[in-house]
N, C-alpha and C positions, 0 to 999 in steps of 0.2 A: 561534496552529492552524490560520488559515486557510491559513498560509503551508505547515505541514508537511504539509497534505495536499494541495497546487495541485503542490510543487515534483515529490512523487514520481510525479503523474499527467503533469507533461510530461517527464520523463524518460523516462516509459514509452511516450511519443509519441514524443519523438526518436529512442531508440534503439531502437525494435521495429521501427519501419519499413526502417530499415539493415539490423540481423538479417535478416528478411523476404529482403529484395534478394537480398541474398549466400545464403541457402538458394537461392531461385529461379535464379541463376546456376549454384549449383554443378549444378544438374538438367541444364541445358544442355548437348551434347555440345564436348568440346574443340576440335574441328574449328568447329565454327557458332561459338561466341566467337572461337575467332582471327581468322576473316576477317573479320568485324565489327568484333574489332577493330584488324583492317588496314585496311580500309575505310574506319571512322570512328573515325582515332586521337584525336581530342579529344572525343567522346559519355562523359560521365563517368554520367551518368545513363540508366537502360535497363531498360523489360520486356521479358518475355518471353512467349510464348505459345506452343501448339503449332496448328495449323492443320488443318482437316476433313484437308487433303493429307499431313500428316504433313511439311508445312515448318513452319520455323521463323521467327514472326516479333517483330521484334524493334519497338518503340517508343520514340521517344527527340525529344527538341527540339533544334533548331539556332539563332538569333536568332528565339526565338518562334514555332517551322514547327516543327509537328510530322509527325514523319516515318514511314513504316509501312517497314523493311527486311524484306526473304523471303530466306530461306538453306532450302537443300535441305540431310535430313540427313549428309551429307558435309563440308557446310561450304562450296559452291558457292551465290554470291552472285546469286538471280534476279533480283530487282527491288527497287526503293524508288519509293513516291510518297508524295506531297503536294500536302494539298489545294488548290486555286487561285479565286481570286474568278471565277464566270460569264464576269464585263465581259474576263477575262483567257484566253478561249479567243480563238485566235488569227483572223485572219478568215478565212483558207482552209478553217477547220474549220468553220466559222460556214455558208461557201457551200456544203460539201460537203451538212452537216446539210439549207439552205434546200433543195436541188435533192435531196437524197431524200425530206425529208416536208413541204415545204413549210410547216408553221404547225408550230411547236417553241417547245418551251421548255426551257433548259439548268437543273435543278432543281439538280445535284453539278457538282464538277469535281476534278479533281487531275490533273497529271501523276504520272507512270509511267516511271520512266527502267530501260529493261531492255538486257540483250544485244546486242538487235538493235538498240536507239535510243528516241527518246522520244518518247513518246505519251500522248494524251491521252484520262482515259478520264470518263466524264459518264453520269448519268443523265437520260434527255430523255422530255417527257411531249409526244408525238406523237399526232394523231388519237383522244384516248381514250387510250392507251395507255402505258405505261410501257416505258421501251428503256433496256439496259447498252449502252453506245454507244463503241466505242474508236476514236482516230485518231489515222495519223501526222502527221509535225510538216508536209505537202506539203497535209495537208486528207483524204485517203485510208481512207474510214471501212474498218476492217481488223476488225472483230465489229460484231456488231448482234446482241443474246438480248432477246425482249419477255418482260418480267417479270412481264408479270401478263395 
């Protein structure tokens, strides 16, 4: 009797998520799905969200690394982000942060690939404030927004 109850429960847990994924993907504009599939042909599992800017965000994994790829409504790729450990932030970027803040701590870091190049996006604690910082690969700070 125990197996009769367990089997249907397992069946629902296995089949239901795949059905939900298909329903979600049907809501994604064709241009966005096509652009994603051309850019990431080997990715099989992806979840989608519509962000506050009306851009489609795909979340997926490649070799155990989580990625977020952003596309506009026309299917144009905007950027792809993935987290990195703070120790992986290059020396040039750290030098620029030190020159700008003197005393700082990188709380979170990610690499953002954009049409204009590769950038490091970081949340930085400095002088009792939290900042959203972006720097290019040369170490130039390209964005600074105080969060608190």
